N, C-alpha and C positions, 0 to 999 in steps of 0.2 A: 344519224347515229353511227357509232363505231361498227355496229352490226351490218350496216348497209354500205359501208365505205368501199369504193372500188379502188383496188391497188392497180396502178398502171405501170407496166414494164415494157421496155423496148429492148430487143436483142436481134442478133443475126442468126440465120440458119446455120446449123452445124455447131452452134455454141451451146454449152450446157446451161440449163436453168436449174437453180437449186433454191428452194424456198423453205426456210425453217421458221416455224411458228413459235409463239411464246413458250418458254419453258413450262412444262407441266400440262400443256395442251395436248390433246389427242385428236388426230384427224380421223373422223368417223367415216367420211366418204368424200370423194372429189369427182366431179362430173363436168363435162363440157356443156356449155349452153349455146345452142344454135337457134336464135330467135326465141320462141317460147318453148322450144323442145330441149329436154335434158338428154344427153347422150353419154356413153361411156367415155373414159379418158382416151385421148388419141394414142396411136401406137408409140411405144417407147416411154410414156409417162408412167411413173410409179410413185407410190407412197410407201417409203420404207423408213422405219424408225421416226415417224412423224416429220419427215422431210420430203417435200415434193421435188422429184427429179424428172427432168425431161431433156432429151436431146433431139430437137426438131431436125428432121432430115432435109435433104435437098427438095425444094418444091413446097415446103411448108410455109411459104410466105403469106402474109396477111395478118388479120386480127383474130385472135382466139379468146374466148371468154370462158372462165371456169368458176364454179362455185364449190367451196369446200365447207362441209359441216364439221364444226370443231366443238369438242367438249373441253371446258376449262378445268382447272384443278378443283373447283368447287362443285363440279358436276353440271354446270350450266351449259346449254347448247347455243351456238351462234353460227352464222354463216359468214364466210369470207369470200368476197368477190374479187376476181383477178381478170384484168384485160391485158393480154400479152400481144404486142405487135412484133412480128418477125419480118425482118428485112433480108434481102438477098445477101449472101456472104460477100459477094463481089458485085460491083456495079460497073457498067460501061460508062466511061467518060466520053462525052460528045464534044 
């Protein structure tokens, strides 16, 4: 279902991430998922004006998963799942 869809994104470290949800939606919470554990957002990630912003710093390479609880314009709640793969800004060519 749309409620359990995983949105997959790929980016490089030191590049800004900006996710805007559907107009009229409100982000109630966003947390990082590590296995079966829910943690606070990583450093630098913020939810302002219902836009998720994050600038992963040097060394934040790898895969990060997040879950956002969203309230739509009708008052219904759903969760949005995000898988974000961060690659090094520069790579060494062999």
